[in-house]
C-alpha positions as CSV (number, residue, x, y, z in Angstrom):
1,M,-82.2,222.4,145.6
2,P,-84.0,223.0,148.9
3,R,-82.0,224.6,151.7
4,G,-80.5,222.1,154.1
5,I,-80.2,219.4,151.5
6,T,-76.8,218.0,150.3
7,A,-76.4,216.0,147.1
8,V,-74.2,213.0,147.2
9,H,-73.4,210.8,144.2
10,C,-75.2,207.6,144.7
11,K,-72.4,205.3,143.6
12,D,-70.4,206.3,146.6
13,V,-73.2,205.0,148.8
14,L,-73.9,201.9,146.7
15,R,-70.2,201.0,146.7
16,S,-70.2,201.2,150.5
17,V,-73.1,198.8,150.9
18,K,-72.4,196.5,147.9
19,S,-70.8,193.9,150.1
20,R,-74.0,193.6,152.2
21,F,-76.9,194.2,149.9
22,A,-77.8,193.4,146.3
23,M,-77.1,196.2,143.8
24,H,-80.4,195.8,142.1
25,R,-83.7,197.5,143.3
26,I,-82.1,198.8,146.6
27,C,-84.5,200.6,148.8
28,L,-82.1,203.4,149.9
29,A,-84.3,204.8,152.5
30,S,-84.7,201.5,154.2
31,L,-80.9,201.0,154.2
32,L,-80.0,204.4,155.5
33,G,-83.0,205.2,157.7
34,L,-82.5,208.9,156.9
35,F,-85.3,209.7,154.6
36,A,-89.0,210.6,155.2
37,T,-90.1,208.5,152.2
38,T,-89.1,204.9,151.4
39,G,-89.3,203.2,148.1
40,C,-87.4,201.9,145.1
41,F,-87.9,203.2,141.6
42,S,-87.3,202.2,138.1
43,P,-87.7,203.8,133.6
44,T,-90.6,204.8,131.3
45,V,-89.3,208.4,131.1
46,T,-85.8,209.4,130.3
47,P,-83.8,208.8,133.5
48,C,-82.4,211.9,135.2
49,A,-84.0,214.3,132.8
50,I,-86.4,216.2,135.1
51,S,-85.1,217.4,138.5
52,C,-87.5,218.1,141.3
53,G,-87.4,219.3,145.0
54,A,-89.6,220.2,147.9
55,G,-92.9,221.6,146.6
56,D,-92.1,220.8,142.9
57,S,-94.4,218.6,140.9
58,C,-93.5,215.9,138.4
59,P,-95.4,214.9,135.2
60,D,-98.4,212.6,135.7
61,G,-97.4,209.0,136.4
62,T,-94.1,210.0,137.9
63,S,-93.0,211.1,141.4
64,C,-90.1,213.0,142.9
65,G,-87.6,210.4,144.0
66,L,-85.1,210.5,146.8
67,D,-82.4,211.5,144.4
68,G,-84.1,214.8,143.4
69,F,-85.3,213.6,140.0
70,C,-88.7,212.6,138.6
71,H,-89.1,208.8,138.2
72,S,-91.8,206.5,137.0
73,P,-92.7,203.6,139.3
74,D,-90.5,201.1,137.5
75,D,-87.5,203.4,137.0
76,E,-84.4,201.7,138.5
77,S,-82.0,204.6,137.7
78,V,-80.5,206.6,140.5
79,C,-79.1,210.0,139.7
80,S,-78.0,211.3,143.2
81,V,-78.9,210.7,146.8
82,L,-80.3,213.5,148.9
83,I,-79.2,213.5,152.5
84,P,-80.2,216.1,155.0
85,D,-77.3,218.2,156.2
86,A,-78.1,217.4,159.8
87,A,-77.9,213.7,159.1
88,V,-74.2,213.0,158.8
89,V,-73.7,209.4,157.6
90,D,-70.6,207.7,158.7
91,A,-69.3,204.2,157.9
92,S,-70.8,202.6,161.0
93,E,-74.3,203.6,159.9
94,L,-73.9,201.9,156.5
95,D,-71.9,198.8,157.5
96,A,-70.1,198.1,160.7
97,D,-67.3,196.4,158.8
98,L,-66.5,199.6,156.9
99,S,-64.8,201.2,159.9
100,D,-61.8,199.1,159.3
101,A,-61.9,199.3,155.5
102,S,-59.2,200.9,153.4
103,P,-59.9,203.8,151.1
104,A,-59.6,201.4,148.1
105,D,-62.7,199.5,149.4
106,A,-64.9,202.2,147.8
107,T,-63.6,201.2,144.4
108,V,-65.7,198.8,142.3
109,G,-63.9,196.6,139.7
110,C,-60.2,196.6,139.1
111,G,-58.5,198.1,142.2
112,D,-61.1,196.8,144.7
113,G,-58.8,194.1,146.0
114,V,-60.9,191.2,144.7
115,I,-59.8,189.3,141.6
116,D,-62.8,189.2,139.2
117,P,-62.2,186.7,136.3
118,D,-65.5,187.8,134.7
119,N,-63.8,191.2,134.3
120,N,-60.7,189.6,132.9
121,E,-58.7,190.4,136.1
122,V,-55.7,188.2,136.7
123,C,-54.6,190.1,139.8
124,D,-56.0,192.9,142.1
125,D,-53.7,194.6,144.6
126,F,-56.2,197.3,146.0
127,N,-55.0,200.0,143.5
128,T,-54.7,200.8,139.9
129,N,-51.0,201.8,139.9
130,N,-48.6,200.5,137.3
131,T,-45.1,199.2,137.9
132,D,-46.0,197.5,141.2
133,G,-46.7,194.1,139.7
134,C,-50.4,194.4,139.0
135,S,-51.3,197.0,136.3
136,D,-54.1,199.5,136.1
137,T,-56.1,196.9,134.2
138,C,-55.4,194.2,136.8
139,Q,-53.0,192.2,134.7
140,V,-49.7,190.8,136.0
141,E,-46.9,193.0,134.8
142,K,-43.8,191.5,133.1
143,G,-41.2,190.2,135.5
144,F,-43.6,189.9,138.5
145,I,-45.3,187.0,140.3
146,C,-48.6,187.8,142.0
147,V,-50.2,185.5,144.5
148,N,-53.2,185.6,146.8
149,D,-56.4,187.7,146.7
150,P,-55.9,190.6,147.2
151,S,-52.8,190.2,145.2
152,E,-49.3,190.4,146.6
153,C,-46.8,191.0,143.8
154,H,-43.0,190.6,143.9
155,T,-40.3,189.9,141.5
156,P,-38.4,186.6,141.6
157,P,-34.7,186.8,142.6
158,G,-32.2,187.4,139.9
159,V,-28.6,186.4,139.5
160,G,-26.7,186.7,142.8
161,Q,-29.7,188.0,144.7
162,L,-29.9,184.8,146.9
163,I,-27.0,183.0,148.5
164,I,-26.7,179.4,149.5
165,T,-25.1,179.7,153.0
166,E,-25.4,176.3,154.8
167,I,-25.7,172.7,153.7
168,H,-26.5,169.8,156.0
169,K,-25.7,166.9,153.7
170,D,-24.8,164.2,156.2
171,P,-26.8,164.3,159.4
172,D,-25.8,162.1,162.3
173,A,-28.5,162.7,164.9
174,V,-31.2,161.2,162.6
175,N,-31.1,158.9,159.6
176,D,-29.8,160.3,156.4
177,P,-31.5,161.6,154.3
178,L,-34.4,162.4,156.7
179,G,-32.3,165.2,158.3
180,E,-30.9,166.8,155.1
181,W,-31.5,170.5,154.5
182,F,-29.9,173.6,153.0
183,E,-30.2,177.3,153.7
184,I,-30.6,180.3,151.5
185,Y,-30.1,184.0,152.4
186,N,-31.4,187.2,150.9
187,P,-28.6,189.9,151.1
188,T,-30.6,192.5,149.3
189,G,-33.1,195.2,150.3
190,E,-35.9,193.6,148.3
191,T,-38.5,190.9,149.1
192,F,-38.6,188.2,146.5
193,Q,-41.3,185.7,145.5
194,L,-39.8,182.1,145.1
195,L,-42.9,180.4,143.5
196,N,-41.6,178.3,140.6
197,T,-37.9,178.9,141.5
198,V,-36.0,175.7,140.7
199,F,-33.1,174.0,142.6
200,S,-31.2,171.2,141.0
201,D,-27.8,169.5,140.7
202,D,-25.7,168.7,137.7
203,G,-26.9,165.0,137.7
204,G,-30.5,165.7,136.7
205,E,-32.1,165.9,140.2
206,Q,-34.5,168.8,140.3
207,Q,-37.2,170.3,142.4
208,T,-39.5,173.3,141.9
209,I,-40.9,175.5,144.7
210,N,-44.6,174.9,143.9
211,V,-46.2,177.1,146.6
212,P,-46.0,180.9,147.2
213,L,-43.0,181.6,149.3
214,T,-41.4,185.0,150.0
215,I,-38.0,185.8,151.3
216,A,-37.5,189.2,152.9
217,P,-34.4,191.3,153.1
218,N,-31.8,189.7,155.4
219,Q,-33.9,186.6,155.9
220,N,-32.8,182.9,155.9
221,L,-35.0,180.1,154.6
222,L,-34.5,176.4,155.2
223,L,-35.4,173.9,152.4
224,G,-35.3,170.2,153.1
225,N,-36.9,166.9,152.4
226,N,-38.7,166.2,155.7
227,A,-40.8,168.7,157.6
228,D,-41.4,166.4,160.6
229,T,-39.3,167.9,163.4
230,L,-39.5,164.7,165.3
231,S,-37.6,162.8,162.6
232,N,-35.6,165.6,160.8
233,G,-33.2,166.5,163.6
234,G,-35.4,169.2,165.2
235,V,-35.4,171.9,162.5
236,T,-38.3,173.9,161.2
237,L,-38.4,174.0,157.4
238,D,-39.8,176.8,155.2
239,F,-40.3,174.4,152.3
240,A,-40.2,170.6,152.2
241,Y,-39.7,168.6,149.0
242,P,-39.9,164.8,148.4
243,D,-36.5,163.3,149.1
244,F,-36.5,161.2,145.9
245,L,-36.5,164.4,143.8
246,F,-33.5,166.0,145.3
247,V,-30.8,164.3,147.5
248,L,-27.7,165.9,149.0
249,A,-24.9,163.5,148.3
250,N,-22.5,162.9,151.2
251,G,-19.6,163.1,148.6
252,N,-19.3,165.5,145.8
253,D,-22.5,167.3,144.7
254,E,-24.0,170.6,143.7
255,I,-26.9,172.9,144.6
256,V,-28.0,175.2,141.8
257,L,-30.8,177.8,142.2
258,I,-32.5,178.7,138.9
259,E,-34.9,181.6,138.3
260,P,-38.4,180.8,137.3
261,F,-38.6,182.9,134.1
262,G,-35.6,181.3,132.4
263,L,-32.4,179.3,132.8
264,A,-30.3,181.9,134.5
265,E,-28.6,180.7,137.7
266,I,-29.3,182.7,140.8
267,D,-26.6,180.9,142.8
268,R,-24.5,177.7,142.6
269,V,-22.4,175.8,145.1
270,E,-20.3,172.9,144.0
271,Y,-19.1,171.2,147.2
272,R,-16.2,168.7,146.9
273,D,-14.8,166.4,149.6
274,A,-11.3,167.5,148.7
275,T,-11.9,171.2,149.4
276,F,-15.0,171.5,151.6
277,P,-15.6,170.3,155.2
278,D,-16.8,166.7,155.4
279,T,-17.7,165.6,158.9
280,P,-20.9,163.6,159.6
281,G,-23.3,165.5,161.9
282,R,-21.8,168.9,161.1
283,S,-23.2,171.2,158.5
284,L,-21.2,172.9,155.8
285,S,-21.3,176.5,157.1
286,L,-20.4,179.5,154.9
287,S,-18.4,182.1,156.9
288,S,-20.4,185.2,157.6
289,T,-17.4,187.2,156.2
290,A,-18.0,185.6,152.8
291,Y,-21.7,186.1,152.2
292,S,-21.8,186.5,148.4
293,S,-22.7,184.3,145.4
294,I,-19.1,184.3,144.3
295,S,-17.3,183.7,147.6
296,N,-19.6,180.8,148.5
297,N,-18.2,178.6,145.7
298,I,-14.7,178.6,147.3
299,G,-14.2,175.8,149.7
300,A,-11.8,177.8,151.9
301,N,-14.7,180.0,152.9
302,W,-16.7,177.2,154.4
303,C,-16.1,175.4,157.8
304,E,-17.9,172.9,159.9
305,G,-21.1,173.9,161.9
306,Q,-20.0,175.0,165.4
307,A,-23.1,175.1,167.6
308,A,-25.5,172.3,168.6
309,F,-29.0,172.5,167.3
310,G,-32.2,170.4,167.5
311,D,-31.3,166.8,168.3
312,G,-27.6,167.4,168.6
313,D,-26.0,167.9,165.2
314,L,-23.9,171.1,164.8
315,G,-24.8,174.1,162.6
316,S,-26.9,177.3,162.7
317,P,-30.1,176.6,160.7
318,G,-32.2,179.7,160.1
319,E,-29.5,182.1,161.5
320,I,-26.6,184.1,160.2
321,N,-23.6,181.8,160.4
322,P,-20.7,182.6,162.6
323,A,-17.4,183.6,161.1
324,C,-15.2,180.6,160.4
325,P,-12.2,180.2,162.8
């Protein structure tokens, strides 16, 4: 190889420019602007079989290509790319967008952050690691839910990993049931994906969370039947469901969270007028001293909402509840 010439595997360059240029019959010199000779080449001789360099000759009908190998005019193979040492190529010379790209952007296929159904990819999370939800062959791993492109993979919550902490069953500031909602809390150190998580009661009412929805550690989410803050009492919901599919009774009722991969209950609260608070316009508020999936089914651990919110009802939607008096 002539002095002052560095060999770089061409795939590294082609991967960098694949988002801007077609992969077939690329004229490398025209793209990079670094070579004395331009042209694209393609096979009638065995590709990459005869190397060449400055002053070397190739067999008749072939010429020394930019990659340092002899090619016939219709040879589309590229064996390496020769770049002069003095011409240092950075990402900005190849593609302005590459300056903000992650290292995984150089990967083609599984691990490139783009789900490719033609390559049998079901997910792609910018890597080929296992045990993170999307496998090294870009398949969703057991027990995970992957959404978006590039994929974001999380497990759904298991038994006791979410807590029902507040229930507004009987609003007074707005018409019931337009202002009904309930709150869930994540007491763990993990982020969970709630897509396909079910909530129901014991009377057959049921609703499925049918959109991607994550809950981070120590985060509260509000679920209700009316997302319009002008008519729901002034609360911002994280998930809204049709009111005819799930209604919070003003008397005795239940809220049951069920995991998406089976029938296991994540959490359950059975509120009863005889043992739980029951004042219109005030939420049922679990004491912050009793935040567990066991303690929240004991009526004595609940009290009435204490602070005004939105249009004037009392409760603490979206916040950690105060301790009960």
